[in-house]
N, C-alpha and C positions, 0 to 999 in steps of 0.2 A: 569552576574547578573544585574538586572534592577537598575538603579540609583534611590535611594529613593528621590532624590530632584526633579525628573521630574514627573509631574502629567500626568497620561495617562487616559483621559476621554474615555467613550465608543464611538464607531464609530457613525458618522452621527449627533453627538451632539456637536462635537468640532468646526466644521466649519459651523454649521447651524446658520446663522444670520438672524433674521427676518427683512423684508423690511419695516422699519419704515421711515427713511429718510437718507439722505446722511451722516449726522453727526453720527448717531447711527451705520450705517454700517461700516464706517471707524473706529470708536472707537472699535467696537466689533472685527473687523478684526485684528487690532493691538494688542488687548488684547490676542486674540487666538494665534497669531504668537509669541508674547512675552512669553506666557505661555509655548509654545513648545521649543523655542530657548533659553530661559533664565535659563537653568538648571545649577546645580552646576559645571558640567564639561564642559558647553558650547556646548553640543552635540545637535543633531536634530533628532527627532523621527518621523517616518511616515510609519505606517502600515507595519512593517516588513522589511523596507529598512535599509541598514547599516547606522550607525550614521556617520556624517561628521562634521567637525569643521566649524563654520560660522564666517566670518569676523565680526568685531565689527560694530554694527548698521545695519546689513544686515539681512533681513528676506526673506524667500523663500516660495512662495505660494505652496499649496499641489499639484496642477496640474503641476506646474513647477518642483517640486521635483520628480514626477513620470517620467517626460520626462528626467530629468537629470540622474535618476537611469538607464534608458535604453540607454543613450548616455554618456558613461564615458569620451569621448573626451572633453566634455564641463566641465568647472569648474565654481564654484560659483563666484570666484574672478574675472574671466574675464567677466562674465555677469554683475557683480555689477558695473564694470567700464563703461559699455556701456548703463546701464539703464538710460532712459531719465527722467522718472517721479520720483518724491519723494513723500512719504506719510507724513502726519503730525508727529509731535513729533521727527523728525530727523531720522526716519528709511528709509532705501532704500529697496524697495520690488521688488524682482525678480518674475515676473509673467510668465504665460504660453506664452503670446505673445512675451516676450523677448527671451524665449528659441526657439520658432518657427522662429523668425527672425534670430537667430544665426545659426539655422539649414538650413536656406534658404528656409523654407516652407511658409514664409509670407513676404510681402514687408516691407522694413525698414521704420520706422516712421521718419518723419522729425520734428525736433524741431521747435517750433514756433519762427519766426524771430521777435525779438523785435527791435523797432526803437530806435536808439541811442538817448540819451537825447540831447536836443539842446544845442549848445555851448553858454556859457554866453557871452553876449555882453554888452559893456558899454552903459548905457542908460543916456541921458542927464537928468538933474534934472527937467527941465520943459517940458519933453516930454509928449505929450498927451496920454491919455489912449487908448489902441487899441479898435477897435469896438467890439461889443458883438458877432458878427458873426465870428470873426477871429479864436477863439479856435474850434468852431464847424467846420469851413471850414478846419482847419488843421487836425482835427481828421477824416474827411471824407475819405481821401485816405487810411488810415490804416484800417478803418472799411470796405471799399470796397474791400481791398485785403485779408481780413480774410477768406471769403468763398473760395477763390482760394487756400489758404494754407491748409485748413482743408476739407477733403472729406465729413465729417459728417455735414457740415453746411447746414442749411435748406434754400432753395431758397425762395425768396419773391414771392408770387403769387399775381399777379395784374389782376383784371378783365378788359377785353377789351370791355365789353358791355357798351356802353354809351347810355343813354336815353335822348331824346330831347323832349321838349314840347313847347306849345305855349299858352300863356294866352289870353283868349277871355273874355272880361268883360261881366258879366251877366246883362241882362236887368231887369227892374223893374218887368215885368210880370213873367220872369223866377224865380225871387226871391220869388214872391208871390205863384207861383205854387209849388215850392219846400217846402215852409213853410206849405202850406195847406196839401200837401201829407204827410209830416212828422207828422203833427198833426192828420191826419186821421188814420194812422197806429198805432200811439201811444195811442190815446185817444178813438178810436171807436173799440169796440169788433167785429171784422169781423167774419162772418160765411158764408159758401158757399154751394150752391146747384146747381146741374147740371141736365139739362133735354134735351133729344133728341127730336127734332121736325121735322116731315115730312113736306117737302116744295112743294110737287108736286101741291097741290091745289092752294097754294098762287102764284106759278110761272104761272100757267094757268090763274088765275084771273088777274094778273098783265099784261100779254100779251094781254088778251082780253080788259082790261081797256084802255091800251095805244092805241090799234087799234080803239076802238070805240070813245074815247075822242079826239084823235089826240094829246094828251100831252105825256110827258115822266115822268112817276112816277117810282121811284126806289124801290128796295126791302126794303131799309132802311126806306122809307116813310111808307110802310105798317107796318113795325115792330114798328115804333113810334105810329102809330094809334092803333096797337094791344096792346101795353103797356098802352096807355091811356084807352082803353076799359077794360083791365084787372084791372086797378086801380078803374075803375067805378064799376066793379063787386065785388071787394074786397076793400071797403073803409077803412078797418082797417089798411091797409098797407100805406095809404096816410097820413103819419104822420112823425114827427121827434122828437128827444129826447131833453128835457131840464131838468135841475136839479129839477125844480119845478113840471113839469107835462108833459105828452105827448101832443104835439101840432099837431092838425089835420089841414091839408090844406083845404081851402074852394074851391079851384079850382084844376084842374088836369093839371099840367104843366110838360111837358116831355123835358128834356135836352138831347142833343146829342153831342158826342165828335167830335170836328173839329180840324184838324191839321193846325197849322200856323207856319211861320218861327220863331216866338217868343216862341212857345210852344203849348201845348194842351189846348184848351178852350172848354167850354160847353155852347153854345148858347141854349136858352130856347124857346120852342114852347109853347106859352101861350094858355090855353084852348084847348088842343089837342083833348080832348074827344068830343068836340062840332064842330070840324072842319072836313071838308071833306078831302079825300085823296089829291085832287088837291090843296086845301089851304095849307095843310101840306107840300106838295112838293114845293109850291111857297115860303113858309116861310123858309124851310131848305136851299133852293138854295140862297135866299137873305142873310140869316144870315151867311152861310158858306162863301159866297163871300166877305162880309164885314169883316168877321173875318180874312181872309187871308191878308187883307190890313190894319188891325188894326183900323177898323172904327166902332167897336161895342161900344154901350153905356154900362156903368156898369150894368144897370138894365136888359140888354138883355142877360147877361151871369151869373146872380146871382139868387139864389133861385131855385125853381123847386121841383117837387115831387120826381122824380127819374131820372136817366140818362141811356142812351143807348150808349154803345161803340161797334161799329161794325167794325171788321177787316176782314170780309169775303171777301172783294174785294182784300185783300192782301194774300189770300190763307192761312190764319191762321185758323186752324180747331177748336182750343179750347184755351181759356186763361182765366185768372182771373183778374178782374179790381179792382181798389181801390175806396172806397167810396168817394164821393164828398160832404163834410159837407156843410150845415146841413142835406143833403139828407140822407135817411136811406136805399136806395136800388140803385143798378146799375146792368144792364144786360150787360154781355159780350157776344157778338154774334160772332160766328165763321162762316166759309165759308160753303156753300152748297156743299155737296159731294154726288156722286152716291153710292148706296149701294144695294147689291143683297139680296133680302128677298124672303121668301116662300109665294107664292100667295095663294088665297083661294082654287084654284083647284089643289094645289100641284105642281105648276109650278113656277120656279124661275123668279122673276120679279125685275126690277131695280127701286128703289125708291131713291129720293133725300131727304136728311135730313141735319140738322145742329145742332150743340151743342150750347146751351145757358146756361151760368153760372150766377147765381144770387149771388151777394155779398150783404149782408144785415147787418144792425146794430142789434145785438142780444138783445139790450135793447128795441128796438121797435117791432121787429118781433121775435117770437120764431120759432121753426122748423115747427110747424103745420101751422102757418100763412104763412111762406115762401113757404112751399109746396103748399098751396092753391093758392098763387099768381103765382107760376111756372106752375101749371097744368092749371090754367085759361088762362095764356098766350099761353100755348101749344094748347089749344082748339081754341083760337082766330086765331092762324096762320094756323092750320090744317083745320079750317073751316072758311074762310074769311068772309062769310056772317054774322057771329056772331058779327063782328065789327060794323055793321050798324044796329043792333037790339037794 
């Protein structure tokens, strides 16, 4: 007959303890064990197994009870004497691990070795206080030996990747360039437009010009001249933004990007629309040479109607440039590459073309005006004779 003093809750609710935190799990576990083992007759109930008397203060986990039922050679009293851990409230809990260790199915656990307390030693009255690092140094060996004593200790992961760097002081020019680039990207509303331009006629005109004149004119010199001629045809684009009004330039001055050891500068070719190709070539050579040795005057790289940044000689096919304030436009010129196209008679022909991207200030040029400037530049380069008309 069932003992009326023992409460028998339904299965799967007796040992179900929600995982809230360690304290709640321990408390719930002890209450469940106490509810089972604290009957009037001191018996233990577990899903049909025979009741057995429990020593005072000893609780048996359900999984351990199942193993004990199938191994009658083991007794709760013998296991309770070898249990290493103790639970709060003074109870000794026999777990599944304890039974497996007793059966030889699991390695025995080693009790943590506690360092003996230091022996008291007489201290002189006027003895100086130990340094602050002494307790930490004394605790270091114990902390270092703890991972070796417990197999579940987590090893410390240290990164072996060391980064090294070198400080190179920035020059005054580099600081100014960085400041102006940041202001340009943050304050100027950039818009972009790309056009593909055939270069065969310009290449032939350049070769013929160099042969006839005996001078050396680069493709970049022709592009500067074409940009000046395009601004002459589209004067609405020769302006820059100010909070009060749009300001239109009275002259057409084209700047070009020149690389220097201190950074990128943009010398300005003044009155480029009125100069010949030979004069533009002479000016760019002189300005670029003095820029490399930091001999430019401030007025020689300030102002300008627009800029030309040409990376074609470095095999860069296409890129986008940042506006150079207060200018409202800059052309990013890529390299000239061969391209197979269908000819007029249905035969494949090889054409040379380059990609030019216009970055413009949307406050000064809308899409229609930017498109007009790009198509005019395209016409100037594809038909070089238009530059001189």
